[in-house]
N, C-alpha and C positions, 0 to 999 in steps of 0.2 A: 580536740581543744574547744572549750566552750566559747561561744560568741560573746564579745563584750557587750553588755547591755547599753543601748544608746538612750540618750534622753529623749523625751517626747515633747520637747518645747521648741528647739531650734536645730537647724542643720548647718554644717560648715559651709561657708560661702553665701549664706542667706543674708539679705539686707533687711534690717528691721528699724522701726522707730520705737524709741523707748524713753521713758522719763527716769532721770537719775534721782535717787532717793538719799544715798549716803556717800561718804568719801572715805577711801582707803589709802594707805601709804603709797607714795609715788604718783599721786595725781590720778589714781584710778577711781572713777565714779562707779557707784554700784546701782544698777537698775534691777528690777524684779519683774518676772513674767508670772502672772497668776492665772490659772485655769482649773478645769475640773481635775487635772492630774496633780495639782498642788502648786508649790511656789518654786521658782527657779531663778538663780542669780546670774546676771550678766555684768562683767567688768568692762568698762569703756574708759581708756586712758584720756587724760586732758579734758575731763568733764567735771561739772559741778552739780551738787544737789539743787533740784529745781529746774534744770535744763531738760528740754525734750530734744533728743538727738537722733540723727540717722547714722547707723553704724553697720559694719559688715562682720559677721561671725567668722573668727579666724581659728579658734580652737574650742572644742566642746568636750565635756566629760559628763558623767552621770549627774553630778551635783551643780556644776556651773559652766559658764562659757566665757571666753575672752573675745572681745570685738575690737575692731579698728574704727575710730571716729571718722566719718565722712564730713558731716556738717552739723552745726547747731541749728535746729529748726525753730526753737523758741528759747529765749534767755531765762536765767534764774531771776527771781525777784530781788536777789541780793546784788545783782550786777548794776553798775552805773556806766553812763556814757563817758568816753574819754576822747580827747582830740587827736588820737593817733590812728594810723592805718593798722588794721588788724593783721597780724602775721601768725603763722602756725607755731612759731617759737615762743609766743606769749599768750597761752590759752586763758590765763586768769587775770589779764590786765584790767578787765572791767570789775573785778571783785575787790572791794575795799581792802587795803593792806592789812588791817587788824584781823579780818576774817581769814585772809591767806595765812597769817601767822597762827591763828587758832587751829586751822585744819592741819597745818604742817606739824605743829607741836603734838596735838592729840594722836595723829596717825603714827608718828615716829615713836612715841612712848609706848603705844600699843604694840608696835613691831618688836621692841626690846622685851616686852613681856612674853610675846608669842614665840619669837624665834630665839632670843637670847636667854629665855627662861629667867628673867630678872623680875621677880614678882612685884617688888616695891620700888620700881624705878623712880617714882615721884619723890621718894625720900632723899635720893641723891641728886635730883635735878637742880642745877645751879641757876642758869638763866637762858632766856631766849634773846639773842642779839640781833636786832634789826639792821638792815642795810642802811647806812647813812643817807644814801641817795636811792629813792624809790624808782625814779625814771632816769634814763640816759646814764646808766651806771656802767655799761660794758666798755671795755677798752679794745675790743677786737670784734670785727664782723666779717663774715664771708658771704658775698653775694654771687649767685650762680647765673650764668648765661644759659639760655635754652632756645632752641628753634621751635619749641611748642609752648604756647602761652595758655593759661587757664582764663577763660572769659566768664566773669561772674554773672553778666547779664544773660548770656546764652546757657550758662551752667554746663559748659563743655570745654574741651581743649581745642585750640585752633592753631594752624600752622603760622606762627608769627614770632618774630624776634622778641625775647623777654629777658629782663634782668631783675632779679629779686630772690625770692625764696621758693623752694619746691612746695607745690600744693600738698597739703597734708594727705598722707596715704598713697602718694604717687612717687615714682622715681624718674619719670620722663617729662614732667610737666611743671612749669614755673609760673608763679604769680608775680607780675610786675610790682616792684615797690616804687610808688610814686611820691611818697612823702614820709616824714618822720614816723618811725614805729614805736617811739617811746623808750626803746632799749639802748640804742647806740647814740651816735652824734647827730644832732638835728641838722646841722649845716650839710654834713655828708649825705644824709638820707634825702633831704630836700633837693639835693643836686643830682641825685642818681638818674633822674629822667633825662637830664642834659647829657650825662655820660653815655647813657643808653643810645640817645639820638646820634651822638658823634660816631658811635660804633656802627649803628645802622647805616649812616651816611658813607661809611668806608666801603660798603658793598660786600664786605666779608660776612660769612655766616656764623650764627651762634651754634654752639655744640648741640647736635641732634643725638640724644642719648640712645634711642632705639637703633639708629643707623650707625652710631659710633663714629660720627664725622662732624666736621665744622671747625671754625677757627677760635672764636672767643669761648673761654671756659669759666673763669672766675675773676672777680674783682674783690681783693681782700684789703681791708683797711685796719691798721693798728693806730691807737691813739694814746698819748701820754697826758695825764692830768697835771704833771709837774710843769710842762711848758705849753700844754694845749696844742701840741703839734700832731700831725698825722703822717704815717708812713703807708704808702700804697703799693700793692703788688697786682699787676695785670698778668693773668695766666692764660696762655693761648697754646695752640698747637704750633709746630714749627713750619710746615709748608705754608706758603703764601705770606710769610712774615715780612718779606720785602715789599709786599703790597700795602702794608699798614703804615700810616703816617704817625710814627711814634713821637716825632718832634711836635706835631700838631696836638697829640694827646697830652704831652707834658704842658704845652701852652694852655690847653683847656683847664688842666688841673690847677695851674698857677693862677689862671683867671678866676676860677671858682674859689680857691682856698688861700691865695696870696701867701703870706709868710708862714701860714700854718703848715704848708706842705714841706715836710722834712726830706722826703725822697720818694722816688718811684723805682720799683724793681720790676723787671720783666722775667717771668718764669715760663719755660716751655714745658708742656706736658702732652706727650704723644701717646700716653698709655690709655687704654680703653676703660680702665677702672675709674670709678667715680670718687677720686680724691684730689684735693687741691694741689699738693706738691708731689710730683712724680719722683720715683726713686732714681730714674734715669735722666731726669730733666736738667736743663741748664738754667742758672740764675744769673741775670745780668743787671748791674746797677745802671739805670738810665739817667737818673738825675739825683743830686743831693746825697744824703747819707743812707746807709743800709741798715741803720739802727737808731733807736730813740732811747731816752733815759727816763725811767720812772723812779719816784721816791716812795719808799715805804718805811714808816717809823724812823725817819731821819737818815736812812741809808739809800744810796743811789744804786739802781740796777739797770744795766744795759740790756735792751731787748732787741733781738733780731727778729726777722719775720718768722723764723722757725722756732724760736725760744718758747718753752712753756712758761707762761706767766699768769698769775691770777687774773681772771677776766673782769673781776669787780675789785679794783685795787683799794678803794676806800673801805669796803667791807672786809677785804683781806687784812687790812691793818687791825681791825677789831678781832678777826679770827686769830691772827698771830699774837696779838696782845694777850688773848685768853690762853693760847697754847703756852706762851712764856710764863704766864701767871701760874698755870698748873705745874709746869716744869720746875719753877723756882719756889714752889710752895714750901718745900723743905730744902732750904739752901744747902744743908750739909750733904744732900744727895747729888749736888751739882757742882758747887764751888770746889775747885781743886781736884775734880774727878774727870773721868772720861764719859762723855755723853755721845750716844749714837743717834744720828739723824738718818733714818732709813727711808728710801724712796725720796731722796732729798731734792730732786729737780734742780733748779738753779741755785739751790743752797740758801734760800731766803731765811727759813726758820733757824738753821744752824748759825748763820751770820748774826742774826738779831740776838740769838741766845748768847753767842760769844761776846757780843758788845755789852751784855748786861751781867756777865759773870766774871769771877776773878780766878786766874790760874786754872782755867778749865780747858780741856782738850776736846774739841768737837770733831767727830768723824762723820762725814757726809758720804752716803753711798747711793748711786743711781745707775741703772743700766744704760741710760741714754748719754752717749759721749758728748753730743753737742751741749746738753744741759750742764754737764760737769765742766766743760770748757768755759761756758758762761759763768758758772759758779766760781771758778778759780779767778776769772777776770774781775768779777764783781767784788770778791774778797780783797783783791789787790787795790781796786779803785777805792774801796771803803776803808783801806788800811786796817783790815780785821786780821788779827793774829790768833793763833791757836785753833785754826780750822784746817782740816785736811779733807780733800775730796777725792773719791775713787770712782772711776767708771767701771762698775762690775755688777754682776747679778747678785742681788742681796743674799740669796740662799748660799751661793758658792763663796761669797766674800767671807761669810761667817766661818766657813770651813778653812779658808786660806789663812785666816789670822787668829789662830787659837789663843795667841798670847793675851787677847782681850777678855777671855773667859774669866768670870769672877771679879773683874775690875770695873765693870760698867754697872752703875747703879740706876741710871735713867736712860730710857730709849724713847725717842720721838719717832712715831710711825705715821707716814702720810701716803698710803698706797694708792694705786690707780683704782678706777671704778670697780674693777673685778674683785677688789679686795686682795688679801694675802693668800697665796697658794698654801694649802695645808702643810706641805713639807717645809716650806719657808717659815711658816708660823711656828712649827715645832722647833726649828733651829733658833728662832728668835727667843722662844721660851727657855731653851737650853743655856742661853747666855746668863740667865739667872738674875737679870736686873730686878731691883726691888720695886721700881716704878716704871710705868709706860704711859706716855701721852699719845693716844691713838686718835688721829684726825682722819675723818672719812667724808668723801663726797657721795658715798652710797651707804647710808645707815643699814640697809638690808644685809650687805656682806659684813658690816661691822657687828651687827647683832649676831650673825652666824658665828663670827670669830670670838664673840664675847663668851659664848657657851664653852668653847675650847679653853679660853684663858681662865675661866672660873674653875674648870676641871683641873687646871694646872696650878691652882692655888692663888689666883689673883681675884680681887673683888673690885667692883666699881666704887670709887670714892666720890667722884663728881662727874657730872655730865652737863654740857651746854650745847645749844643749837644756834647756828649762825645762818641767817637768811642771805646767802650770797647772791641768789638769783630770784629777785622778786618777779612775780607774774608767771613763774614756771613751777613745776612740782618739786624742783630740786631743793635739798636742804643739806647743810654740812653739819656734822656732829663731832664734838670733841669729848673724849672720854678719858678720865684719869683712872688707871688701874694701879692698885697697890697690892703687894703680897700680904 
């Protein structure tokens, strides 16, 4: 068997300094190494043209390599200072928002040309929708405890109690968040140092990821823009729980947030895996309510700690308005007909659609039972009729209800990041709907599915992009397909 030819530029595991020259979809900066052998491309996520960065090579091939960002050694000339603490989750916060929009739009359209084989995508492009709030737009944040803190001055990790976000490129080490990051709630983030100090004073230890032991694991906060209240969840292991002053913790939160505090939930998580909510854990309401209410386009939605809900609700209103706009563009395909809302989550799109149509039956399908429970509850709360929700696998549901074949003219699709499984997509195509409104938080998988849909006789009529997550590489796309 012939040996695979290796590149002569970098080795796997090597740490390099490189200047970023271009931007590719998904926030991948493009750097180039030039020497007597020629030119070689290195992709580094979360970087910008003009930055010089330190990165580690993770994958190599003959033509290019992929690297992991360690740190930015020098900024781009396009970046500006901001009054927030830098965090790994907002790599572009110093880049003016109009340039963020430009990079996102150009790289996404290029993706549809390359992967979706849509040559003239600009001809069907409708609009780029900006987030109404550029800062403090998130309604949920998870802060992790760690027994290992990253020390920026020493540029190394130290054995010390920390509460904040994982250092980029590590799974064991956390950076303290001491003040507002610019993404979530300023009052909450400015108070995090006091919450951390209370936990340190308890004498109990933060989670030590390598040793898989410790007491404090996560502090999760949800916020509602409707009432400006917050719902908190403290996640710990269960041994030593009797040693923690939970009443004192509630008093601290009341002191910090006053009437804004809607409730505190305590969750036990004794699993060694790194996720907030344990499959086997217990959830106890310590104080107040276990859910809050958010309003979207005039409808109220109850949100529990586990509910999936749009992270940027003000931008989600713009997203949903555009989805409804596309779905209702030809009213005869919706009014008085059956509309399928696939991967419906808590049923937001289906309910808004039902409230804007006449004599239309909306069928919402999602595999997550908790989400469907919330969807039914919300429909009752909003007195929305004509909506039915099913907790089922989308692919299997379509086989179980053959009576809908040929009767559905419009389908709304909002799949998870991984996109639609090829078998499921072929079942969706077999329904024979004349129109599909496909919403995606990962245009790369949507572009892949576009080629399949075009081969099945659909064409793109319109496409819009929505900036749900400023200062990150993420972009949402809405595509209207018609036969």
